[in-house]
TORZAVO-667569 format. One record per residue (C-alpha): x, y, z; residue in three letters. Coordinates in nm, 2 decimals, padded with zeros to 4 digits. Example, Ala and Ser with C-alpha at 12.3 -4.5 7.8 and 13.67 -1.06 7.14 Angstrom:
BEGIN
NODE      X      Y      Z res
NODE  01.23 -00.45  00.78 ALA
NODE  01.37 -00.11  00.71 SER
//
This chain:
BEGIN
NODE      X      Y      Z res
NODE  05.40  00.43 -04.36 UNK
NODE  05.31  00.12 -04.17 UNK
NODE  05.34 -00.22 -04.34 UNK
NODE  05.28 -00.59 -04.29 UNK
NODE  05.53 -00.87 -04.22 UNK
NODE  05.53 -01.09 -04.53 UNK
NODE  05.59 -01.40 -04.33 UNK
NODE  05.30 -01.39 -04.08 UNK
NODE  05.10 -01.09 -04.18 UNK
NODE  05.17 -00.91 -03.85 UNK
NODE  05.12 -00.53 -03.87 UNK
NODE  05.44 -00.33 -03.85 UNK
NODE  05.50  00.02 -03.74 UNK
NODE  05.72  00.25 -03.96 UNK
NODE  06.01  00.13 -03.74 UNK
NODE  05.91 -00.24 -03.78 UNK
NODE  05.77 -00.28 -03.43 UNK
NODE  05.49 -00.53 -03.36 UNK
NODE  05.17 -00.35 -03.27 UNK
NODE  04.95 -00.66 -03.19 UNK
NODE  04.98 -00.59 -02.81 UNK
NODE  04.87 -00.23 -02.86 UNK
NODE  04.56 -00.35 -03.06 UNK
NODE  04.48 -00.60 -02.78 UNK
NODE  04.50 -00.33 -02.52 UNK
NODE  04.28 -00.10 -02.72 UNK
NODE  04.01 -00.37 -02.76 UNK
NODE  04.02 -00.43 -02.38 UNK
NODE  03.98 -00.06 -02.32 UNK
NODE  03.68 -00.05 -02.55 UNK
NODE  03.51 -00.32 -02.33 UNK
NODE  03.56 -00.11 -02.02 UNK
NODE  03.29  00.15 -01.92 UNK
NODE  03.39  00.51 -01.90 UNK
NODE  03.31  00.52 -01.53 UNK
NODE  03.53  00.22 -01.46 UNK
NODE  03.81  00.36 -01.67 UNK
NODE  03.79  00.70 -01.50 UNK
NODE  03.79  00.53 -01.16 UNK
NODE  04.10  00.33 -01.26 UNK
NODE  04.27  00.66 -01.34 UNK
NODE  04.17  00.79 -01.00 UNK
NODE  03.92  01.04 -01.14 UNK
NODE  03.68  00.99 -00.86 UNK
NODE  03.48  01.22 -00.62 UNK
NODE  03.40  01.06 -00.29 UNK
NODE  03.05  01.09 -00.14 UNK
NODE  03.04  01.02  00.23 UNK
NODE  02.73  01.20  00.37 UNK
NODE  02.58  00.99  00.65 UNK
NODE  02.43  01.25  00.87 UNK
NODE  02.40  01.19  01.25 UNK
NODE  02.24  00.85  01.27 UNK
NODE  02.20  00.87  01.64 UNK
NODE  01.92  00.78  01.86 UNK
NODE  01.58  00.96  01.86 UNK
NODE  01.55  01.26  02.10 UNK
NODE  01.57  01.18  02.46 UNK
NODE  01.22  01.31  02.51 UNK
NODE  00.95  01.05  02.43 UNK
NODE  00.72  01.33  02.32 UNK
NODE  00.75  01.60  02.06 UNK
NODE  00.49  01.88  02.03 UNK
NODE  00.42  02.19  01.83 UNK
NODE  00.37  02.45  01.96 UNK
NODE  00.61  02.34  02.23 UNK
NODE  00.45  02.56  02.50 UNK
NODE  00.10  02.43  02.44 UNK
NODE -00.06  02.23  02.71 UNK
NODE -00.22  01.93  02.54 UNK
NODE -00.35  01.72  02.83 UNK
NODE -00.62  01.95  02.98 UNK
NODE -00.92  02.04  02.76 UNK
NODE -00.73  02.13  02.45 UNK
NODE -00.82  01.97  02.11 UNK
NODE -00.51  01.82  01.94 UNK
NODE -00.39  01.54  01.71 UNK
NODE -00.17  01.27  01.86 UNK
NODE  00.06  01.04  01.66 UNK
NODE  00.20  00.72  01.80 UNK
NODE  00.43  00.50  01.60 UNK
NODE  00.43  00.12  01.62 UNK
NODE  00.59 -00.17  01.44 UNK
NODE  00.39 -00.34  01.17 UNK
NODE  00.21 -00.66  01.26 UNK
NODE  00.20 -00.92  00.97 UNK
NODE -00.17 -01.00  00.96 UNK
NODE -00.11 -01.37  00.90 UNK
NODE  00.19 -01.43  01.12 UNK
NODE -00.01 -01.65  01.37 UNK
NODE  00.17 -01.88  01.61 UNK
NODE -00.08 -02.16  01.54 UNK
NODE -00.34 -02.05  01.79 UNK
NODE -00.70 -01.93  01.73 UNK
NODE -00.72 -01.69  02.02 UNK
NODE -00.84 -01.34  01.95 UNK
NODE -00.92 -01.04  02.17 UNK
NODE -01.29 -01.01  02.25 UNK
NODE -01.48 -00.69  02.31 UNK
NODE -01.37 -00.69  02.68 UNK
NODE -01.00 -00.70  02.58 UNK
NODE -00.95 -01.06  02.69 UNK
NODE -00.81 -01.34  02.48 UNK
NODE -01.06 -01.61  02.39 UNK
NODE -01.11 -01.90  02.15 UNK
NODE -01.49 -01.90  02.17 UNK
NODE -01.64 -01.75  01.85 UNK
NODE -01.96 -01.60  01.99 UNK
NODE -02.22 -01.42  01.79 UNK
NODE -02.10 -01.07  01.70 UNK
NODE -01.74 -01.14  01.78 UNK
NODE -01.62 -01.27  01.45 UNK
NODE -01.50 -00.92  01.36 UNK
NODE -01.24 -00.95  01.63 UNK
NODE -01.06 -01.22  01.43 UNK
NODE -01.02 -00.97  01.14 UNK
NODE -00.90 -00.70  01.37 UNK
NODE -00.67 -00.93  01.57 UNK
NODE -00.35 -00.80  01.41 UNK
NODE -00.41 -00.45  01.52 UNK
NODE -00.50 -00.53  01.88 UNK
NODE -00.14 -00.55  02.02 UNK
NODE  00.16 -00.37  01.88 UNK
NODE  00.53 -00.33  01.96 UNK
NODE  00.65  00.02  02.02 UNK
NODE  00.86  00.16  01.73 UNK
NODE  01.10  00.34  01.96 UNK
NODE  01.01  00.67  01.81 UNK
NODE  00.88  00.97  02.01 UNK
NODE  00.50  01.04  02.01 UNK
NODE  00.40  01.36  01.84 UNK
NODE  00.13  01.61  01.94 UNK
NODE  00.02  01.87  01.70 UNK
NODE -00.24  02.14  01.68 UNK
NODE -00.57  02.08  01.50 UNK
NODE -00.52  02.15  01.13 UNK
NODE -00.78  02.30  00.91 UNK
NODE -00.85  02.00  00.69 UNK
NODE -00.99  01.74  00.93 UNK
NODE -01.26  01.51  00.79 UNK
NODE -01.35  01.15  00.72 UNK
NODE -01.52  00.99  00.42 UNK
NODE -01.72  00.67  00.41 UNK
NODE -01.84  00.49  00.10 UNK
NODE -01.94  00.17 -00.07 UNK
NODE -01.90  00.06 -00.42 UNK
NODE -02.23  00.01 -00.60 UNK
NODE -02.28 -00.06 -00.97 UNK
NODE -02.55 -00.16 -01.22 UNK
NODE -02.54 -00.51 -01.36 UNK
NODE -02.74 -00.62 -01.66 UNK
NODE -02.90 -00.97 -01.68 UNK
NODE -03.08 -01.11 -01.98 UNK
NODE -03.42 -01.27 -01.91 UNK
NODE -03.25 -01.61 -01.94 UNK
NODE -02.99 -01.52 -01.69 UNK
NODE -03.24 -01.35 -01.45 UNK
NODE -03.46 -01.66 -01.46 UNK
NODE -03.16 -01.88 -01.38 UNK
NODE -03.07 -01.66 -01.09 UNK
NODE -03.42 -01.67 -00.95 UNK
NODE -03.42 -02.05 -00.97 UNK
NODE -03.09 -02.06 -00.79 UNK
NODE -03.22 -01.82 -00.53 UNK
NODE -03.52 -02.04 -00.47 UNK
NODE -03.28 -02.34 -00.43 UNK
NODE -03.05 -02.16 -00.18 UNK
NODE -03.32 -02.00  00.02 UNK
NODE -03.55 -02.30  00.03 UNK
NODE -03.62 -02.46  00.37 UNK
NODE -03.56 -02.80  00.22 UNK
NODE -03.29 -02.72 -00.04 UNK
NODE -03.21 -03.09 -00.10 UNK
NODE -03.57 -03.18 -00.19 UNK
NODE -03.59 -02.89 -00.44 UNK
NODE -03.26 -02.94 -00.62 UNK
NODE -03.42 -03.16 -00.90 UNK
NODE -03.70 -02.92 -00.98 UNK
NODE -03.48 -02.62 -00.96 UNK
NODE -03.22 -02.76 -01.20 UNK
NODE -03.51 -02.86 -01.44 UNK
NODE -03.64 -02.50 -01.43 UNK
NODE -03.29 -02.36 -01.49 UNK
NODE -03.26 -02.60 -01.79 UNK
NODE -03.60 -02.48 -01.92 UNK
NODE -03.48 -02.12 -01.90 UNK
NODE -03.18 -02.21 -02.12 UNK
NODE -03.40 -02.34 -02.40 UNK
NODE -03.51 -02.00 -02.53 UNK
NODE -03.40 -02.05 -02.88 UNK
NODE -03.38 -01.69 -03.00 UNK
NODE -03.12 -01.57 -02.76 UNK
NODE -02.92 -01.89 -02.77 UNK
NODE -02.93 -01.88 -03.15 UNK
NODE -02.81 -01.52 -03.16 UNK
NODE -02.53 -01.60 -02.92 UNK
NODE -02.43 -01.90 -03.14 UNK
NODE -02.42 -01.69 -03.46 UNK
NODE -02.22 -01.42 -03.29 UNK
NODE -01.97 -01.68 -03.16 UNK
NODE -01.93 -01.84 -03.50 UNK
NODE -01.87 -01.50 -03.67 UNK
NODE -01.61 -01.40 -03.41 UNK
NODE -01.44 -01.73 -03.45 UNK
NODE -01.37 -01.68 -03.83 UNK
NODE -01.00 -01.64 -03.91 UNK
NODE -00.86 -01.29 -03.97 UNK
NODE -01.16 -01.12 -03.81 UNK
NODE -01.34 -01.14 -04.13 UNK
NODE -01.66 -01.19 -03.94 UNK
NODE -01.61 -00.87 -03.75 UNK
NODE -01.66 -00.83 -03.37 UNK
NODE -02.03 -00.89 -03.29 UNK
NODE -02.24 -01.00 -02.99 UNK
NODE -02.59 -01.14 -02.95 UNK
NODE -02.74 -00.79 -02.95 UNK
NODE -02.58 -00.71 -03.28 UNK
NODE -02.73 -01.02 -03.44 UNK
NODE -03.08 -00.97 -03.29 UNK
NODE -03.07 -00.60 -03.38 UNK
NODE -02.95 -00.67 -03.74 UNK
NODE -03.20 -00.95 -03.80 UNK
NODE -03.51 -00.88 -03.59 UNK
NODE -03.47 -00.52 -03.49 UNK
NODE -03.46 -00.60 -03.12 UNK
NODE -03.20 -00.64 -02.85 UNK
NODE -03.20 -00.84 -02.52 UNK
NODE -03.37 -00.67 -02.23 UNK
NODE -03.08 -00.57 -02.00 UNK
NODE -03.28 -00.61 -01.68 UNK
NODE -03.03 -00.38 -01.49 UNK
NODE -03.01 -00.42 -01.12 UNK
NODE -02.82 -00.23 -00.85 UNK
NODE -02.56 -00.46 -00.68 UNK
NODE -02.31 -00.40 -00.40 UNK
NODE -01.96 -00.48 -00.51 UNK
NODE -01.75 -00.40 -00.20 UNK
NODE -01.58 -00.11 -00.03 UNK
NODE -01.22  00.02  00.02 UNK
NODE -00.98  00.12  00.29 UNK
NODE -01.02  00.48  00.40 UNK
NODE -00.75  00.74  00.34 UNK
NODE -00.70  01.09  00.46 UNK
NODE -00.45  01.37  00.48 UNK
NODE -00.34  01.63  00.73 UNK
NODE -00.14  01.95  00.67 UNK
NODE  00.05  02.16  00.91 UNK
NODE  00.25  02.48  00.90 UNK
NODE  00.51  02.52  01.16 UNK
NODE  00.70  02.85  01.23 UNK
NODE  00.96  02.84  01.52 UNK
NODE  00.95  03.11  01.78 UNK
NODE  01.28  03.00  01.94 UNK
NODE  01.59  02.80  01.87 UNK
NODE  01.45  02.52  02.08 UNK
NODE  01.13  02.51  01.88 UNK
NODE  01.32  02.50  01.55 UNK
NODE  01.50  02.18  01.67 UNK
NODE  01.16  02.03  01.77 UNK
NODE  01.02  02.10  01.42 UNK
NODE  01.32  01.94  01.26 UNK
NODE  01.28  01.63  01.49 UNK
NODE  00.91  01.61  01.41 UNK
NODE  00.98  01.59  01.04 UNK
NODE  01.26  01.34  01.09 UNK
NODE  01.03  01.12  01.30 UNK
NODE  00.77  01.10  01.02 UNK
NODE  01.04  01.04  00.76 UNK
NODE  01.18  00.75  00.96 UNK
NODE  00.84  00.60  01.04 UNK
NODE  00.73  00.61  00.67 UNK
NODE  01.04  00.44  00.52 UNK
NODE  01.14  00.07  00.52 UNK
NODE  01.43 -00.05  00.73 UNK
NODE  01.73 -00.20  00.55 UNK
NODE  01.87 -00.53  00.68 UNK
NODE  01.57 -00.66  00.86 UNK
NODE  01.54 -01.03  00.96 UNK
NODE  01.24 -01.24  00.87 UNK
NODE  01.31 -01.47  01.17 UNK
NODE  01.54 -01.76  01.22 UNK
NODE  01.29 -02.02  01.09 UNK
NODE  01.27 -01.86  00.75 UNK
NODE  01.64 -01.78  00.74 UNK
NODE  01.73 -02.14  00.83 UNK
NODE  01.52 -02.28  00.55 UNK
NODE  01.77 -02.12  00.31 UNK
NODE  02.08 -02.16  00.52 UNK
NODE  02.31 -02.46  00.49 UNK
NODE  02.39 -02.43  00.86 UNK
NODE  02.07 -02.49  01.05 UNK
NODE  01.98 -02.32  01.38 UNK
NODE  02.20 -02.02  01.30 UNK
NODE  02.09 -01.72  01.49 UNK
NODE  02.06 -01.44  01.23 UNK
NODE  02.14 -01.09  01.35 UNK
NODE  01.93 -00.80  01.24 UNK
NODE  02.16 -00.71  00.95 UNK
NODE  02.05 -00.94  00.67 UNK
NODE  02.10 -00.75  00.35 UNK
NODE  01.86 -00.98  00.16 UNK
NODE  01.55 -00.82  00.33 UNK
NODE  01.40 -00.48  00.41 UNK
NODE  01.16 -00.43  00.70 UNK
NODE  00.81 -00.31  00.65 UNK
NODE  00.76  00.06  00.75 UNK
NODE  00.60  00.14  01.08 UNK
NODE  00.23  00.21  01.13 UNK
NODE  00.10  00.53  01.28 UNK
NODE -00.19  00.55  01.53 UNK
NODE -00.36  00.88  01.46 UNK
NODE -00.59  01.00  01.73 UNK
NODE -00.80  01.32  01.75 UNK
NODE -00.79  01.40  02.12 UNK
NODE -00.98  01.63  02.36 UNK
NODE -00.77  01.65  02.67 UNK
NODE -00.67  01.29  02.77 UNK
NODE -00.95  01.12  02.59 UNK
NODE -01.04  01.05  02.22 UNK
NODE -01.25  01.34  02.08 UNK
NODE -01.62  01.25  02.13 UNK
NODE -01.73  01.42  01.81 UNK
NODE -01.45  01.37  01.55 UNK
NODE -01.42  01.04  01.35 UNK
NODE -01.13  00.82  01.46 UNK
NODE -00.92  00.59  01.25 UNK
NODE -00.77  00.25  01.29 UNK
NODE -00.38  00.22  01.28 UNK
NODE -00.26  00.37  00.95 UNK
NODE  00.02  00.33  00.70 UNK
NODE  00.20  00.65  00.61 UNK
NODE  00.16  00.67  00.24 UNK
NODE  00.34  01.00  00.19 UNK
NODE  00.54  01.26  00.38 UNK
NODE  00.58  01.60  00.20 UNK
NODE  00.80  01.86  00.36 UNK
NODE  00.84  02.21  00.21 UNK
NODE  01.08  02.47  00.35 UNK
NODE  00.92  02.75  00.15 UNK
NODE  00.55  02.73  00.25 UNK
NODE  00.51  03.11  00.20 UNK
NODE  00.66  03.10 -00.15 UNK
NODE  01.01  03.22 -00.07 UNK
NODE  01.32  03.07  00.10 UNK
NODE  01.41  03.24  00.43 UNK
NODE  01.61  03.11  00.73 UNK
NODE  01.74  03.24  01.06 UNK
NODE  02.11  03.28  01.13 UNK
NODE  02.15  02.92  01.24 UNK
NODE  02.00  02.79  00.92 UNK
NODE  01.66  02.69  01.05 UNK
NODE  01.37  02.78  00.81 UNK
NODE  01.14  03.06  00.91 UNK
NODE  00.85  02.83  00.83 UNK
NODE  00.82  02.46  00.74 UNK
NODE  00.52  02.29  00.58 UNK
NODE  00.43  01.93  00.66 UNK
NODE  00.17  01.73  00.46 UNK
NODE  00.09  01.38  00.56 UNK
NODE -00.11  01.11  00.37 UNK
NODE -00.25  00.81  00.56 UNK
NODE -00.41  00.48  00.45 UNK
NODE -00.61  00.29  00.72 UNK
NODE -00.48 -00.06  00.77 UNK
NODE -00.82 -00.23  00.82 UNK
NODE -01.17 -00.18  00.68 UNK
NODE -01.44 -00.02  00.90 UNK
NODE -01.77 -00.21  00.91 UNK
NODE -02.11 -00.08  01.00 UNK
NODE -02.12 -00.27  01.34 UNK
NODE -01.81 -00.08  01.45 UNK
NODE -01.98  00.26  01.43 UNK
NODE -02.12  00.35  01.77 UNK
NODE -02.35  00.62  01.90 UNK
NODE -02.28  00.85  02.19 UNK
NODE -01.91  00.92  02.20 UNK
NODE -01.58  00.85  02.02 UNK
NODE -01.63  00.63  01.72 UNK
NODE -01.49  00.54  01.38 UNK
//
């Protein structure tokens, strides 16, 4: 049975051996994670899959079906991949591309929209092959605006009317005094202000003992009335368009199976960020002790923004004159299924009998009414 040294209280083994060192090593082991302990004991399994990170296919164009002639009178979808342009990365100039495709600084009537679209007028190629696909079954475009009802009390409505009179007056400066006086008169309606004051005082009581009430609760509880909502329809903005496309690809030859795989790989690479991107020497040098250091494109502090995709619905060599077109888009989602028919089946070389590809896009810029044109290809 283990004992204790009577002189210093040190634990003893049955043979009288000091076990302090063993206790210390046990405490150290307890502070080490199981994973670290296992690795120290060489209980590891190496993972080294990297795939073939080679260059894209030598061809600058991939198409499915491969034998289809896309540049005559055939309808098809064309995908072109470009590098993302930061919308506010200006070089200190005010030039923009006008409707004739020329750079200009003159802001003429009807050209202000070009400033908004300036970042999508000129792109750098993403060094990925273009892709041409057959027309899928789910082509369409949606347009919409956000509208909503907004309620105004009579006091608020009168104040807005007076403000409108001021802003729309031919001599706004001369009418400021009278307009502000009328707005002040609108605010002197005692009933609504009194009800709002009572509601505010009740809500300010500690511990919520006054409940949670508003002016309508006070007026309804005392006088059996509520404020007239005076609801009006107001425009509140609109959103970027989004759309999706779905394809089913079944190879008819070994060559076409490789093309299908390359098409899927291209969309995967275009939709994902790039590790080790450089924000530019100016930004790097701001955080670098050694100024004017040329930073290579391997900075692990940053990731590059994914590429954009220019989606065009084509008829022969020209944009389709009847289908809605889109501005350059971000690829929101790439879904690939190797069992589109509900069961897994491959050829002898491992290529799937069929591959499903579903793409989701988000347009990079808003589309305005004055960008919609008659008589041909249009947004």
